[in-house]
N, C-alpha and C positions, 0 to 999 in steps of 0.2 A: 456394800457400795450404798452411799446416802442419795436417796431421790427425792425429787420434789414435785409434789403434783399441783399445779394451780390452776385452778377451774374460775370460770365465770362468763358473763355474755361476751365480755372483749367487745364491746359494740361503740367505738372501736379501743383496741389495745393502745394505751398510752405510756408516758414515759413513767407514770407513777408507778404502772405494772412492772415495767422494765427495773426500775430502780429496787423496787421490794424483792424480785427474784435476784437480782445482783448481788444485793446485800447478803441475802439468805444463803445464797453460795458462799460467797466468803464468810460468814460467820460460823456456817455449819457444813462446812466441806461437802456442799452438793455436789456429786460427779453429772448430775442430770435434773434439768427442770423440765416437767412435760407441762406444756400450755395445753390445756383443754377446754376449747368453747364450746359450751353447753349447745345442743339444738334447741331444747326447750328448758330454759332455767325454771324451776317449780314456782319462784317467787314473780316471775313474770308471764305467767302463763296467758294472762289476757292481755298484754302489750306487745305492741309489732316491734319485731326486732330485724335488724338487716339481716338478710338470707344469710344461711351459713357458710356457704362458699365464699363469700365476700370477708366474712368475718374470720375465717379460717385463713384465707389467702393475706388479710392483713398481719395476723401473725407470724405467719412465714416470712413475709416481709421484713417485718420489726426484728425477727430474732436469728435471721441468716447469718449474721457476723459473731454469732455468741455461739462458741462450740458445745456449751453446756445446755443450750436452748434446744427444745426439742417441740415443733407443733405435734399435737396428737388428735387423731379421730376417735379417740374413746367414746366421745359422747356424739359421734357424727348421726346425722339421720338415718333412720332404719332402710330408708328405700334410695335407691340412686336416683330418683327421679326429683327428688329435692336437692340435689347437686346442680342446681339451676339458679338463673336471675329472677326466678319468679317470687313475688311475695311472699312474707312469711303467713300468709292468711290463705295460702294455698291448701288444697284438700289434705294432701299428703302430712303437711306439718300440722294441720288443724286435728287429724286422727293419730298422730306420734304422741306417746306419752311423753312426760317430764324425765328430764333425767334427774336422778338424784344420787348425790355424793356416794351414800353407804354402797350403792350398787356400782359405781364406777371404782371404787378404791377396792372393793373386793375383786372386781374383774382384774384389775390391774395386778393384786397381790397374788394373784393365780399365775402370772408369768413372772415374778421376781423369785429369787432364791430367798431361802430361809435367812441366809446372812445379812440380807439386805434392811436398808432402815428407809421407811417411808415417811418423808414429812409433807404435812396438808398446809399451804401457804395460803393465809387469808388476811384481809384487813379487820382492824378492831371493829369497824361499824357493821360489818357482816357479821362478825362472830358474836356480838352482842344477841343476835337472835340466834344462835346454834341450838337453844333449848328447842325450838319449835323446827328443827328440821327433822327429816323421817329418820327413826332410828339413830338420835344422836348420841346416846349414851354409847352404841355399839360402834358408832362412826368414831369417836373420842378413842375408845379402845384400839380401834383397828390400826391406827399411825399418830405420829406424834403433830402437833400443831406447832407451826410457827405464826403468830399472830402478829402482826404489822401494828405497832402502836402509835400512837400521836398524843400531843399534850392535850391536857382536859382529863384524861382517862386515868384512874386510878387501880391498883391491884383489887380492889375491894370491887369495882366495877367488873372486872372479869372474872372474879371468883361467883359473883351473884348472876352472872350470865350462863354459868353452867347449868344441865339439866338437874331436876331435882332428884336426889338421890346421890350425884356426884358433889353438890354444893356444899361448903363447909357451912357448920351452922353459924349465923349472925354473931354470935358471941366472938368466934373467931374471927371472922371477917370486917368486924367494926373498925378495928385498929388500923385496916389496910386502907382506908379511904384517904391517909395522909401518904401512902407510897405511890410513887409512879408506876404505871403498868409497864414494868420492865423485869428484867431476869427471867428466871425459871419457874413454872410453879410445877410442882410433881406431887399428885394427889392419886390415892388409889382408883386405876380404872384410868387414868389419863397422864399426859405429860405435854405441857405448854411451854414453847419457848417465846418469851413477848420481845418483840424485834423494835428497839429503838431508832431515830435518826433516818427513817424512811419516809416521812410526811411529806408531801409536795401537795400545793393547792392546785389542784387540777381534777375534772370530773368530765365524763362522757358526755353528759348533758350540755355543759358546756360546751364542749369542742362539737357537738352536733348542731347547736346552736350558732355556734360560729362559722362552720361549713354550709350552713343554711344561708348565711347572709353573705358569703363569699369571703371571708376573712381569712388571712394568712394563718396556718394550722402549725407551724413549725415549732412553735414554744412548746406545744403540747405532745407532739408526735415526731417516730422518726421521718426523716424526709421521705423516705420510700413510701411510707403509708399514707404521708398528706399529699403526695403525689398519687397514689391510686385512688384516694378518697376524689378527688377533682377529676381526675381522669373517667372514673365511673359514676362521676354525679351524685354519689351517696350522701345522704344527708339533706338532700334539697327541701324536705319538709321536715323541719326540726321538731322534736316531740322530747318529753320529758321522763 
């Protein structure tokens, strides 16, 4: 069975996330996509986040009509006390450790069958920093990656984003700058599927700013998520 893992802060989950997952399901015959909100994303350890419970609830609302989409607690807070509406600066969340993708993937794979194929869903902007991730080479070897591309990125950009040791020599990647980031890239130790046609002009920062100003959010969000944000008074103080 083909299974997708889609991690992130999801603060909030928006149509761009859903479009990426829907396209991946269709293109790569995924039977299930796990949406995994991080309790503490490594790259945002010093940034305030909406409490985990709210972000998980928004994912549940946004995905409830998609049979292949499943909210996941793989990176849930370690202590039940963090399942509250207290700010992310609470003692429990301060002392919790960051969620690293390599740990999440390994934990998930222990529950899968040997015949299952695991695909890691990620946007190309985040993938550009993959070499900085914890045990990035091991992570790329643990599962196949589905990278959502967008105009302006070339196959060379993708190849040069790989960790040292997996990156092809510049003499090989130099001609790639004229090729769009599309198709498959299979190298020793990794398999990348470059997914085109999923780019949407939407960002969580823009959504939070709009919510802070009381603007309608329907153009970016599932109506149930937009209604939840309004009822819970989320994002009253917008941040970047």
